[in-house]
N, C-alpha and C positions, 0 to 999 in steps of 0.2 A: 118096477124100474132097474135097469142094469147100470153098472158102474160106467161103462163107455158112453151110455146116454147122458149121464150126469155130466161127465166130463165134456161132452160136446156142448152141452148147454152153457156150462161155465166158459168154455173157450169163446163161444159166440159172445157172451157177455163182456168178456175181456177185450176181445179184438173189434168188436163193433160191426162185424160183417161175416157173412158166410165165407167169402173168399179167405178173409184173414184167420177165421177159426179152422177152416179146412187145411190151410197151410201150417198152422200151429200143431195140429193133430196128425200131420202127414197123411191126410185123406184127400180123395177127390171131392169137389163141391157136391156132386151128386150123391156120394156115399154119406157126407155129412148131413145133407138135406134129407135123406132117407131115414137116418138115425133119429133126426128131430121129429120127423113125421110119426115114426114109430112110438116116440115118447108122447106126442100129443093123442095118438090113438089109445095108448094105455092109460093116460090120466083122464081121457074123456074131455079135454078141454083145450081150447086154442091158446097155445103159448106164444105164438108169433104173429106178428102182422107184417106180411110181405108186400112191399110196395116198390115203385120204380127208384125211389130214393134210398132204398136199403130196408133192412129188417130191424123191427123193434119188438120189445117184449109187450105182451098184454099184461094187466094186472095179475092174472093167474101166473104167467111166465115169470114175473119179477119175484113172486112169492117162492116158486119153485127154484129160481136161481139161489135165493137165500138159504134154503133148506138143503140144495145140492152142495154148496160150499161147506156147510157144517157136517153133512153126511160123509163127504169125502175126506174132510179133515179128522173126523171121529174114526173112520176106517184107518186112515194113516196113523194116527196115534195108537189105535189098538195094535197095529202091526209093529209099531215101535216098542210097545210095552212087552208084547210077547217076545220080541227079539231080545230085548234088554233082560227080561226074567230068565230067558233060556241062555244067556250069556253071549248073545251074538251082537249086541250093540251096547253103547254107553248111556248111562242115565241123562236124559235131556229135559228140559223145561223152557217154556217161553212165557215170560211174565212182564207185566207192566207196573209200574209204580207212579203215584202222584208225587209232587215235589215234597211234601212233608215227609214221606217215607224215604225218599231218595236222600234227603238231607240227614235224617236222624238214624235210621236202622238198615239201611241197603247194604252197607259195608259188612255189619255183622251177620246179615242173612247169607250174604255170598260166602263169608269166611266158613259159617257153619254147614252150608251146602257143600263146600269143598272138603270139609272134614268128613262128612258122611258119604260123600261120592267123590273120591280122589280123582277118578277119571271122567267124572260127569261134566256135562256142559250146560251152563245156564245162559239163556239168551235173554237180556234185560232191556227194556226200553222206558222211557219216561214220557208222561203225557198228562193231559187233563181228562176229566171223566168224559167230557164230549167226544173225544177221539179214541178213548180206550173202549167205551161200551161197545161200539159196532164191531170192533176187531175182536172182542171177547164172544160177542153173539155168533159171529161167523166162523169161529173156531181157530182164528189165527193166534190167539192167545190161550194158555192154559188156565191162568188166573190173574188177577190184578189186586194190588193192594193200594188202598187210598181211603179218602173221605167220601162218604156217600150218605145218602138218605134212602133207606131201604124201601119205602113206600113209593117213591118216585122212580124207581128202577123198572126196566122191562120185566115183565112176568117171568121170562125165561132165565132171568138171573137170580142167584141166591147171594145173600150177603151175611156174613158172620162178622159181628163187631168185636173188636179187641179192646178198645178204650175210647175215650171222648176226648176232643180237642176243642179249644175256643178259637174264633176268629174275630179280628178286630181291624178297623180302618188303619191304614199305614199311607205315607206319602214321604218324599224326600224334602218337601217344601217345609221351610221353618216357621211359616205363618201361623201354624197351628200350635207352636210350642208353648209350654208353661201355662196352659189355660185349658179349661173344659169346653170343647166345641159341641154344639148341639147338632143333631142329626138334620135338622131344618137347614143349618148352615152348609153342612157337607153335601146335602142333596143339591145345592146350587152350584157345586164345583163339577169339574170334569172327572169321569171315572174310567178305570181299566178293569174289565170283568170278562168272565167266561161263565155266563149264566146257563149252562146245560142242564137238562132235567136231572135232579138228584145231586147236584153239586152244591158245594158250600156257598158259592156265590148267589145260586138261585134261592137257597133257603135265606140267605141274608136279605135279598130283594123282597121275597114273600113277607119277612118279617117287617120290613119298612112299609110295605103296603098296608099290613095290618095296623100300623101306627099311623096310616093315612099320609105317609111320606112318600113323594114321588121325585125321581131325579129329574132336574130341570133340562138336562141334555142328554142326548142318546149317547150311551157309553161306547168307548172304543172296546171292541170285542177281540180277543185274543186267545187261541187254543194251543199255543206252544208255550211250555214252561220257560224254556230259554229266553224266548222273546218277552214273556211276561217280565222276567228278572231284568232284562235289558231296558225295557220301557219304564219299569219302576225306577231305575237308576238314572235315566236319562230325560225324563218328564217329571211334571208335578201332578200327574194324574193320580188319583186316590184309588187304592185297591184293598181288598179284603185279605188278610193274611194270618195264618196261625203263628203264635209266638215262636214256635220251634224253627220256622224259617226265618223270621225276623232276626233270631239271635245267631244265625249262621252267618259266618264271615263272608261267604260268597254270596248266597242267595239274598241276605238281608242287609248287604253293604249300602250305606248311605240312607236307608229308609229309617224312619222315625214312626213310632206309635203315635196315634191321635187319640187324646183322652177325651172320651165321650161318656155321657151319663149312664148309659147302659149297653149291653152287647147282645148280639143275636144269640139264639139258643145254641148250646154246645152241639157240635157235630160228631157223629160216630166214625171212627177210623177202623177198618177192618179189611176183609178179603172178599172179593167178588169172584164168583164162579158160575158156570152154566149150571142151571137147575137140574136138568134132565140128562146130563152127561156125566158118566162116572169119573171121578178124579183118579188120575194115574197114581201109582205109589210114590213117584217122585214129587208130584203136586201135593200129595198129602204129607209128605215129609216138609216141604216148604211152608205149607200151612202150620204144622206143628212148630216149626222154627219161629215163624212170624208171630204165632199166638203168644210165645213166651217173650220175644224180643219186643214187639210193638206194644204189647200189653204194659210195658214198663215205661212207655213215653210219659 
């Protein structure tokens, strides 16, 4: 497979049509079609289904698109790394953090990164595990820092734990104040969750299932950290929350911990990386910084 063939495949996935992909790549439709047919010949598999209503990917084509994104991203990162080492480019890294890292240690990580790389550039975003993992798998991110359950993550991801954190139920409602509230009572309330595989919320739900406790109502699902904070403050929905977030003046504003008889198991907080892709020197620097700072939470 050649680089231009993989680019053509991704262009088709992003544009949704042969015409749009050809326009984006500056090619004629016939030239793009020929490139895609050559790719099918080389792989020995039908990658596309062509019909009057447009072109769609076969299951084999969908798999190859995912690999193509990662291959091209890895090639670009390798080129960036070589240019940086040879003095042609600045140190760059693209990372994501979950709220508990954003609230507690992100400022320190950025400060130490800037000290080590005065001309470097750190591209940071925040998210939940559900929207971070896909971006890490396809190479859009170099690494992610957050809470995760290693055994529930995709096999292509590696997880290095730094420390453990607890999670407990919280709400802005004062109905649960000054008393111990049973999980059975809480299960009858309305919840705000993001139960993606490997996440703290999913671990807590699995733990409740083991206790034979089931939520009485479908939870409101939310994958945006900012929206989670906004809904926590504007509704009486119950959510799971680490104490580090609850104690923060912005993220924990207006929330109260709910006193329960017992808590879900502690969660591991650490760094997620792609298992089969070498970490750049800059990424290894960030991991080193994070190991020291996050380990002190």
